[in-house]
One Martini backbone bead per residue (centre of mass of N, CA, C, O) as a GRO file, in nm:
protein
  146
    1UNK     BB    1   1.521   1.545   0.180
    2UNK     BB    2   1.305   1.458  -0.023
    3UNK     BB    3   0.962   1.461   0.007
    4UNK     BB    4   0.886   1.214  -0.149
    5UNK     BB    5   1.091   1.015  -0.017
    6UNK     BB    6   0.981   1.058   0.264
    7UNK     BB    7   0.695   0.965   0.218
    8UNK     BB    8   0.776   0.672   0.132
    9UNK     BB    9   0.918   0.599   0.396
   10UNK     BB   10   0.660   0.620   0.565
   11UNK     BB   11   0.504   0.403   0.416
   12UNK     BB   12   0.685   0.172   0.496
   13UNK     BB   13   0.634   0.198   0.804
   14UNK     BB   14   0.330   0.136   0.793
   15UNK     BB   15   0.371  -0.165   0.697
   16UNK     BB   16   0.502  -0.274   0.963
   17UNK     BB   17   0.189  -0.228   1.104
   18UNK     BB   18  -0.048  -0.296   0.886
   19UNK     BB   19  -0.117  -0.083   0.709
   20UNK     BB   20  -0.367   0.076   0.488
   21UNK     BB   21  -0.441   0.257   0.222
   22UNK     BB   22  -0.199   0.411   0.081
   23UNK     BB   23  -0.143   0.769   0.044
   24UNK     BB   24  -0.042   1.021  -0.170
   25UNK     BB   25  -0.049   1.378  -0.147
   26UNK     BB   26   0.010   1.631  -0.384
   27UNK     BB   27   0.066   1.982  -0.266
   28UNK     BB   28   0.272   2.167  -0.436
   29UNK     BB   29   0.046   2.323  -0.625
   30UNK     BB   30  -0.167   2.412  -0.360
   31UNK     BB   31   0.061   2.455  -0.127
   32UNK     BB   32   0.272   2.583   0.158
   33UNK     BB   33   0.256   2.379   0.421
   34UNK     BB   34   0.293   2.127   0.210
   35UNK     BB   35   0.381   1.855   0.000
   36UNK     BB   36   0.261   1.611   0.175
   37UNK     BB   37   0.033   1.344   0.219
   38UNK     BB   38  -0.005   1.077   0.452
   39UNK     BB   39  -0.239   0.805   0.411
   40UNK     BB   40  -0.407   0.583   0.650
   41UNK     BB   41  -0.516   0.267   0.773
   42UNK     BB   42  -0.700   0.128   1.057
   43UNK     BB   43  -0.879  -0.099   1.282
   44UNK     BB   44  -0.757   0.037   1.549
   45UNK     BB   45  -0.635   0.205   1.808
   46UNK     BB   46  -0.383   0.040   1.843
   47UNK     BB   47  -0.287   0.059   1.548
   48UNK     BB   48  -0.264   0.368   1.533
   49UNK     BB   49  -0.042   0.384   1.753
   50UNK     BB   50   0.167   0.192   1.626
   51UNK     BB   51   0.216   0.355   1.369
   52UNK     BB   52   0.288   0.630   1.492
   53UNK     BB   53   0.529   0.517   1.663
   54UNK     BB   54   0.696   0.394   1.427
   55UNK     BB   55   0.751   0.661   1.295
   56UNK     BB   56   0.857   0.831   1.530
   57UNK     BB   57   1.093   0.639   1.611
   58UNK     BB   58   1.243   0.590   1.344
   59UNK     BB   59   1.305   0.893   1.287
   60UNK     BB   60   1.439   0.968   1.552
   61UNK     BB   61   1.675   0.759   1.510
   62UNK     BB   62   1.764   0.960   1.251
   63UNK     BB   63   1.700   1.271   1.353
   64UNK     BB   64   1.379   1.300   1.314
   65UNK     BB   65   1.149   1.536   1.407
   66UNK     BB   66   0.842   1.611   1.532
   67UNK     BB   67   0.669   1.905   1.527
   68UNK     BB   68   0.365   1.768   1.534
   69UNK     BB   69   0.102   1.635   1.751
   70UNK     BB   70  -0.209   1.447   1.712
   71UNK     BB   71  -0.460   1.219   1.865
   72UNK     BB   72  -0.363   1.039   2.119
   73UNK     BB   73  -0.632   1.027   2.287
   74UNK     BB   74  -0.842   0.895   2.069
   75UNK     BB   75  -0.731   0.722   1.809
   76UNK     BB   76  -0.877   0.804   1.510
   77UNK     BB   77  -0.664   1.053   1.459
   78UNK     BB   78  -0.325   1.083   1.362
   79UNK     BB   79  -0.099   1.354   1.370
   80UNK     BB   80   0.207   1.411   1.172
   81UNK     BB   81   0.445   1.680   1.164
   82UNK     BB   82   0.717   1.734   0.908
   83UNK     BB   83   0.620   1.988   0.732
   84UNK     BB   84   0.645   1.856   0.435
   85UNK     BB   85   0.514   1.615   0.596
   86UNK     BB   86   0.185   1.474   0.651
   87UNK     BB   87   0.043   1.253   0.883
   88UNK     BB   88  -0.242   1.020   0.848
   89UNK     BB   89  -0.393   0.821   1.105
   90UNK     BB   90  -0.662   0.604   1.049
   91UNK     BB   91  -0.945   0.507   1.121
   92UNK     BB   92  -1.162   0.385   0.906
   93UNK     BB   93  -1.415   0.555   0.992
   94UNK     BB   94  -1.275   0.836   0.992
   95UNK     BB   95  -1.182   0.843   0.701
   96UNK     BB   96  -1.472   0.835   0.580
   97UNK     BB   97  -1.577   1.088   0.715
   98UNK     BB   98  -1.351   1.305   0.629
   99UNK     BB   99  -1.233   1.271   0.336
  100UNK     BB  100  -0.953   1.401   0.226
  101UNK     BB  101  -0.942   1.317  -0.073
  102UNK     BB  102  -1.183   1.503  -0.154
  103UNK     BB  103  -1.081   1.776  -0.043
  104UNK     BB  104  -0.797   1.707  -0.227
  105UNK     BB  105  -0.894   1.639  -0.537
  106UNK     BB  106  -0.676   1.825  -0.707
  107UNK     BB  107  -0.468   1.629  -0.617
  108UNK     BB  108  -0.232   1.419  -0.658
  109UNK     BB  109  -0.250   1.056  -0.641
  110UNK     BB  110  -0.070   0.798  -0.457
  111UNK     BB  111  -0.052   0.455  -0.459
  112UNK     BB  112   0.053   0.231  -0.208
  113UNK     BB  113   0.213  -0.072  -0.212
  114UNK     BB  114   0.271  -0.340  -0.051
  115UNK     BB  115   0.561  -0.509  -0.069
  116UNK     BB  116   0.444  -0.796  -0.010
  117UNK     BB  117   0.226  -0.795  -0.234
  118UNK     BB  118   0.426  -0.763  -0.465
  119UNK     BB  119   0.587  -1.022  -0.425
  120UNK     BB  120   0.344  -1.216  -0.466
  121UNK     BB  121   0.267  -1.110  -0.757
  122UNK     BB  122   0.578  -1.183  -0.872
  123UNK     BB  123   0.583  -1.466  -0.820
  124UNK     BB  124   0.679  -1.751  -0.916
  125UNK     BB  125   0.621  -2.044  -1.004
  126UNK     BB  126   0.599  -2.341  -0.910
  127UNK     BB  127   0.732  -2.646  -0.961
  128UNK     BB  128   0.458  -2.805  -0.979
  129UNK     BB  129   0.349  -2.628  -1.211
  130UNK     BB  130   0.572  -2.682  -1.413
  131UNK     BB  131   0.548  -2.994  -1.429
  132UNK     BB  132   0.255  -3.002  -1.535
  133UNK     BB  133   0.318  -2.861  -1.792
  134UNK     BB  134   0.524  -3.054  -1.913
  135UNK     BB  135   0.347  -3.309  -1.909
  136UNK     BB  136   0.132  -3.197  -2.106
  137UNK     BB  137   0.323  -3.166  -2.338
  138UNK     BB  138   0.406  -3.466  -2.358
  139UNK     BB  139   0.128  -3.574  -2.424
  140UNK     BB  140   0.073  -3.412  -2.675
  141UNK     BB  141   0.313  -3.519  -2.839
  142UNK     BB  142   0.234  -3.816  -2.827
  143UNK     BB  143  -0.034  -3.788  -2.974
  144UNK     BB  144   0.078  -3.684  -3.240
  145UNK     BB  145   0.255  -3.938  -3.317
  146UNK     BB  146   0.014  -4.163  -3.337
   0.00000   0.00000   0.00000
């Protein structure tokens, strides 16, 4: 599987457990140890663990094993290494402190938007809003003819 597609797949798994501020950092032109970092934030230790577990279990079910894991004891920063893609699940405060995005500032960064938020943003207007618009057009037309 292409490493960018794999990183995007991991991002989708993060959203399953309400992770947020998801970014892909493209390291292909800067490093040889990984192609992408996937970085996300969580609000609590429990959520950090839930996100990391969701990624690990879902990928393991597809036959993709994590090469290395770190941070399960403290749960402020869990690292999952899939060789070409390294996942960083941060508690919000730890992410601000370590600021990996600044450390790898020369690398292109891609912000991933939660698919649920994308759906809400592109959702068509409700029927009630449409009816109001057509009524106001009818009133305007009536006024013009008088």
